[in-house]
C-alpha positions as CSV (number, residue, x, y, z in Angstrom):
1,M,108.0,120.2,83.5
2,T,104.5,120.3,84.9
3,A,103.9,120.7,88.6
4,H,102.3,117.2,88.7
5,S,105.2,115.4,87.0
6,G,106.9,114.5,90.3
7,E,109.2,117.4,91.1
8,V,109.7,117.6,94.9
9,K,111.9,120.5,96.0
10,D,113.9,120.3,99.2
11,L,112.2,123.2,100.9
12,R,110.7,123.6,104.3
13,T,106.9,123.7,104.6
14,L,107.2,127.2,106.0
15,D,108.9,128.3,102.7
16,I,106.3,126.5,100.6
17,V,103.4,128.2,102.5
18,K,105.1,131.6,101.9
19,E,105.4,130.8,98.2
20,M,101.7,129.9,98.0
21,G,100.7,133.6,97.9
22,I,97.0,134.2,98.1
23,G,94.5,131.4,97.6
24,I,90.9,130.8,96.8
25,N,88.5,127.8,97.3
26,L,86.6,126.0,94.5
27,G,83.7,125.8,96.9
28,N,80.3,124.2,96.5
29,T,81.6,121.9,93.7
30,F,83.2,118.6,94.4
31,E,82.1,118.7,98.1
32,S,78.5,118.8,96.9
33,C,76.6,115.8,98.3
34,G,73.2,114.6,99.3
35,D,70.8,111.7,98.9
36,W,68.7,113.8,96.4
37,I,71.7,113.9,94.0
38,D,72.0,110.1,94.3
39,R,68.3,109.8,93.4
40,W,67.9,112.4,90.7
41,G,71.3,112.7,89.2
42,D,72.5,110.7,86.2
43,G,75.1,108.9,88.2
44,T,78.1,110.8,86.7
45,P,80.7,112.9,88.4
46,N,79.1,116.0,86.8
47,A,75.8,115.4,88.6
48,Y,77.7,116.1,91.9
49,E,80.0,118.7,90.5
50,T,77.1,120.9,89.5
51,A,74.5,120.0,92.1
52,W,75.1,123.1,94.3
53,G,75.1,125.6,91.4
54,S,78.6,125.5,89.9
55,P,78.9,125.2,86.1
56,T,81.0,122.3,84.9
57,V,84.6,123.2,85.7
58,T,86.7,123.8,82.6
59,R,90.4,124.2,82.1
60,E,89.8,127.9,81.2
61,M,88.1,128.4,84.5
62,I,91.0,127.0,86.4
63,Q,93.6,128.9,84.4
64,G,91.5,132.1,85.2
65,Y,92.3,131.7,88.9
66,A,96.1,131.9,88.1
67,D,95.5,134.7,85.6
68,E,93.7,136.7,88.3
69,G,96.8,136.4,90.5
70,F,96.0,133.5,92.8
71,G,98.8,131.1,93.7
72,T,96.7,128.5,95.5
73,L,93.5,126.7,94.8
74,R,91.9,124.6,97.5
75,I,89.6,121.9,96.2
76,P,87.2,120.5,98.8
77,V,85.9,117.0,98.0
78,A,83.2,114.7,99.3
79,W,84.7,111.3,98.5
80,S,81.7,109.3,99.4
81,N,80.0,110.4,96.2
82,M,80.1,107.5,93.8
83,M,81.5,105.1,96.4
84,S,80.7,101.4,96.8
85,K,77.9,100.6,99.3
86,D,79.2,97.2,100.5
87,G,81.4,98.5,103.3
88,S,84.7,98.4,101.3
89,Y,84.5,102.1,100.6
90,V,85.9,101.9,97.0
91,I,85.7,105.3,95.3
92,S,84.5,105.2,91.7
93,D,87.4,105.4,89.2
94,A,85.3,107.9,87.3
95,Y,85.0,110.2,90.3
96,T,88.7,110.2,91.1
97,A,89.5,110.6,87.4
98,R,87.4,113.8,87.2
99,V,88.9,115.3,90.4
100,S,92.3,114.3,89.1
101,E,91.7,116.1,85.8
102,V,90.8,119.3,87.6
103,I,93.8,119.1,89.9
104,K,96.1,118.6,86.8
105,W,94.6,121.6,85.2
106,A,95.4,123.7,88.3
107,L,98.9,122.3,88.5
108,D,99.5,123.0,84.8
109,A,98.5,126.6,85.6
110,D,101.4,126.6,88.3
111,L,98.9,126.8,91.2
112,Y,99.4,125.0,94.4
113,V,96.5,122.7,95.1
114,I,95.1,121.7,98.5
115,M,92.9,118.6,98.2
116,N,91.0,117.5,101.3
117,L,88.2,115.3,102.7
118,H,85.5,117.9,103.2
119,W,82.4,117.3,105.3
120,D,81.2,114.5,103.1
121,G,77.8,114.3,104.6
122,G,79.2,114.6,108.1
123,W,80.0,110.9,108.7
124,L,83.4,111.7,110.3
125,S,81.5,113.5,113.1
126,E,80.3,110.1,114.2
127,Y,83.8,109.1,115.1
128,P,83.2,109.2,118.9
129,T,80.3,106.8,118.7
130,N,81.3,104.7,115.7
131,R,85.1,104.7,115.9
132,D,86.0,101.4,114.3
133,E,83.9,101.9,111.2
134,C,84.9,105.6,110.8
135,R,88.6,104.6,111.1
136,K,88.0,101.9,108.4
137,K,86.3,104.4,106.0
138,Y,88.9,107.1,106.7
139,S,91.8,104.8,106.1
140,A,90.2,103.4,102.9
141,I,89.7,106.9,101.4
142,W,93.2,108.0,102.1
143,D,94.8,104.7,101.1
144,Q,93.2,105.2,97.7
145,L,94.0,108.8,97.3
146,C,97.6,108.3,98.3
147,E,98.0,105.6,95.7
148,K,96.3,107.7,93.0
149,F,98.4,110.8,93.7
150,K,101.7,109.4,95.0
151,D,103.7,110.5,92.0
152,Y,102.5,114.0,92.0
153,G,104.9,116.8,92.9
154,D,104.9,119.0,95.9
155,H,102.5,121.5,94.4
156,L,99.8,119.1,95.6
157,I,99.1,119.2,99.3
158,F,96.8,116.8,101.1
159,E,94.6,118.2,103.9
160,S,93.5,115.7,106.6
161,Q,89.8,116.9,107.0
162,N,87.8,120.1,107.2
163,E,86.1,120.8,110.5
164,E,85.1,117.3,111.6
165,P,85.0,115.3,113.9
166,S,85.1,118.1,116.4
167,R,81.4,118.4,117.0
168,D,79.4,119.3,120.0
169,S,78.3,115.7,120.9
170,L,81.1,115.4,123.4
171,W,82.1,118.9,124.3
172,S,81.7,122.5,123.2
173,R,83.0,125.8,124.5
174,W,79.5,126.6,125.6
175,T,78.8,123.5,127.7
176,G,81.9,123.4,130.0
177,D,84.9,121.1,130.1
178,T,83.0,117.8,130.3
179,D,84.8,115.3,127.9
180,K,86.9,118.1,126.5
181,A,90.1,116.1,126.6
182,E,88.3,113.1,124.9
183,A,87.0,115.3,122.2
184,Y,90.4,116.7,121.4
185,G,91.9,113.3,121.6
186,Y,89.7,112.1,118.7
187,V,90.9,115.0,116.5
188,N,94.5,114.3,117.4
189,E,94.1,110.6,116.7
190,I,92.6,111.2,113.2
191,N,95.3,113.7,112.3
192,Q,98.0,111.2,113.4
193,S,96.4,108.4,111.4
194,F,96.3,110.7,108.4
195,V,100.1,111.3,108.6
196,N,100.8,107.6,109.2
197,I,98.8,106.6,106.1
198,V,100.4,109.2,103.8
199,R,104.0,108.6,104.9
200,S,103.7,104.8,104.6
201,S,102.2,105.0,101.1
202,G,105.4,105.4,99.0
203,G,106.3,107.6,96.2
204,N,106.4,111.3,96.8
205,N,104.0,110.9,99.7
206,K,107.1,110.3,101.9
207,K,107.9,113.9,101.6
208,R,104.6,115.5,100.6
209,H,103.7,118.7,102.5
210,L,100.6,118.0,104.5
211,L,97.9,120.2,106.0
212,I,96.6,119.2,109.5
213,S,93.1,120.4,110.4
214,G,92.9,122.3,113.7
215,Y,90.2,121.6,116.2
216,N,86.9,122.6,114.4
217,A,89.3,124.8,112.4
218,G,88.8,127.5,115.0
219,I,91.9,129.6,115.9
220,D,91.3,129.8,119.6
221,L,90.3,126.1,119.8
222,T,93.4,125.0,117.8
223,C,95.6,127.1,120.0
224,D,94.4,125.2,123.1
225,A,97.0,123.1,124.7
226,L,94.9,119.9,124.2
227,F,95.4,120.2,120.4
228,R,98.5,118.3,119.3
229,M,100.2,118.4,115.9
230,P,100.9,114.8,114.8
231,Y,104.3,113.3,114.8
232,D,105.7,113.5,111.2
233,P,109.0,111.8,110.4
234,A,109.4,114.1,107.4
235,S,108.6,117.3,109.4
236,R,106.4,118.7,106.6
237,C,103.2,119.7,108.2
238,A,101.3,122.9,108.4
239,V,98.1,123.6,110.4
240,S,94.8,124.6,109.0
241,V,92.4,127.1,110.6
242,H,89.4,129.3,109.4
243,Y,88.3,132.8,110.1
244,Y,84.6,133.8,110.1
245,T,84.6,136.2,113.0
246,P,82.3,137.6,114.1
247,A,79.8,135.1,112.8
248,E,77.0,137.7,112.9
249,F,78.7,139.4,110.0
250,A,80.7,136.7,108.2
251,I,78.0,133.9,108.3
252,L,74.5,135.3,109.0
253,E,72.5,136.8,106.3
254,E,69.4,137.4,108.5
255,D,68.7,137.4,112.2
256,A,68.8,134.0,114.0
257,D,67.7,132.7,117.3
258,W,71.3,132.9,118.6
259,A,72.4,136.3,117.2
260,M,71.4,139.3,115.2
261,C,72.7,139.7,111.7
262,R,75.4,142.4,111.2
263,C,75.5,144.2,107.9
264,T,78.8,146.1,108.6
265,W,82.3,145.4,109.7
266,G,85.3,147.6,110.7
267,T,84.9,148.8,114.2
268,D,87.9,149.2,116.6
269,D,86.7,146.0,118.3
270,D,86.5,144.1,115.0
271,Y,90.1,145.0,114.3
272,R,91.3,144.2,117.8
273,E,89.7,140.8,117.6
274,L,91.3,140.1,114.2
275,D,94.7,141.1,115.6
276,R,94.2,139.0,118.7
277,Q,93.4,135.9,116.8
278,M,96.2,136.3,114.3
279,N,98.7,137.0,117.0
280,M,97.5,133.9,118.8
281,I,98.0,131.6,115.9
282,K,101.3,133.3,115.1
283,S,102.7,132.8,118.6
284,S,101.3,129.3,118.9
285,F,102.5,128.0,115.5
286,V,104.4,130.2,113.1
287,D,106.9,131.5,115.7
288,K,107.6,127.9,116.5
289,G,108.3,127.0,112.9
290,I,104.9,125.5,112.1
291,P,103.3,127.3,109.1
292,V,99.6,128.0,109.0
293,I,97.1,128.0,106.1
294,L,94.0,130.0,106.6
295,G,92.0,127.5,104.6
296,E,88.8,129.5,104.7
297,Y,88.0,133.1,105.4
298,G,85.3,135.4,103.9
299,C,81.7,136.4,104.2
300,S,78.4,136.4,102.4
301,K,77.5,139.5,100.4
302,N,73.8,139.1,100.9
303,N,72.4,141.9,103.2
304,K,75.9,143.3,103.7
305,D,77.5,146.7,103.1
306,E,79.7,146.5,100.1
307,G,82.5,148.5,101.7
308,S,82.4,146.3,104.8
309,V,82.8,143.2,102.6
310,R,85.8,144.5,101.0
311,R,87.2,145.8,104.3
312,F,86.7,142.4,106.0
313,I,88.3,140.3,103.3
314,S,91.2,142.7,102.7
315,S,91.9,143.1,106.4
316,V,91.9,139.4,107.1
317,C,94.1,138.7,104.1
318,E,96.7,141.4,105.2
319,A,96.6,140.3,108.8
320,A,97.5,136.7,107.7
321,L,100.2,137.7,105.2
322,S,101.8,140.1,107.6
323,C,102.5,137.2,110.0
324,G,105.1,135.8,107.6
325,G,103.9,132.2,107.6
326,I,100.2,132.2,107.0
327,C,98.6,131.7,103.5
328,P,95.1,133.2,103.2
329,V,92.7,131.1,101.1
330,L,89.4,132.9,100.4
331,W,86.2,131.0,100.7
332,D,84.3,131.2,97.4
333,T,81.3,129.8,95.7
334,T,79.9,130.3,92.2
335,A,79.6,134.0,91.4
336,L,80.4,135.1,95.0
337,H,83.8,136.5,94.4
338,Y,85.1,134.8,91.2
339,D,82.9,134.6,88.2
340,R,83.3,131.0,86.8
341,N,81.9,132.0,83.4
342,S,83.9,135.1,82.7
343,H,86.9,133.8,84.7
344,K,87.3,137.2,86.4
345,M,86.9,138.5,90.0
346,V,83.5,140.0,90.4
347,D,84.6,143.0,92.5
348,R,87.5,144.6,90.6
349,Q,88.3,147.0,93.4
350,L,88.7,144.1,95.9
351,H,90.7,142.3,93.3
352,V,93.2,145.2,93.0
353,T,93.5,145.4,96.8
354,L,94.2,141.6,97.1
355,L,96.9,141.8,94.4
356,E,98.5,144.8,96.1
357,L,98.6,142.9,99.4
358,R,100.0,139.8,97.7
359,D,102.8,141.8,96.2
360,K,103.5,143.8,99.4
361,Y,104.2,140.6,101.4
362,A,105.7,138.5,98.6
363,P,108.7,136.7,100.1
364,A,112.2,136.6,98.8
365,A,113.1,133.4,97.0
366,P,113.4,130.6,99.6
367,A,116.8,129.0,100.2
368,V,117.1,125.4,99.3
369,L,118.1,123.3,102.2
370,P,121.5,121.6,102.0
């Protein structure tokens, strides 16, 4: 029986998340978007799939993730690609068919799959100023996806969004508390809408495990009292956060006007901050029975010390796994950590370490609920 054949186990989401092992992102692939692709591409799904540098995804590439020891593949998607322009927001059958094909390959490889709505040109960040139209588009997208995937089994997880619409237009941590409650309210509203759409769509979606995007996917922001997990009649939701701290190391490749690039990681302060944030998310969610998926973590390798890159990735991975309810999903793009042509991890030393951590924290078989 394949994982997309409709099997739904009667397990808690916390047990599912523990079972997911370590994960990796199929980044810069189906979330690739831009007007220039519309203008210069050939109008096929492959034009978007390869626009940001990825080779065409193959079954062998997807099987390679499983062969390299990953248990979860997160597939970010920009659903506005190949979508009708008349305001009905109908997604091209060819586009959903291509994404579906890749998802089936991953499920056939016995991977858990996280499928989301990912940035997509940033339209969801307009929610505070264009609420009605954003709600219409958001509902249209998830209505279609729920219908398309309603009979898939519980190895397919839906994620409500990525880091939108929690933008700085209303509030940011650097500008004070003006409109903070309103800003959080929009995120909470969208997440509740997501759960309502999925649960009312029938099929296996009534019991599908769902991933709820935290506020801007930041750990400290998501642990704020203003963030609310949506009501779910099925009680099958996890929360999604990301870890790119400090940004000077994890994100910057050169100096910027707001910070100096760091080439190394691993000071006592770095470890203390990692422990602080993981303990925060654990006490705020895991200890209360709400599992967490670290949907993105990682760093660039440009202008970085090789040992520091390994140290950062392995330390974040272990910090998450050691919490007993957090699945770490490495952010990856073409040839960054996994070579999509050879189907192997690029840094074999890092690969060995990640597998050792996976095995060290592997859970016992979860108990099936009565």
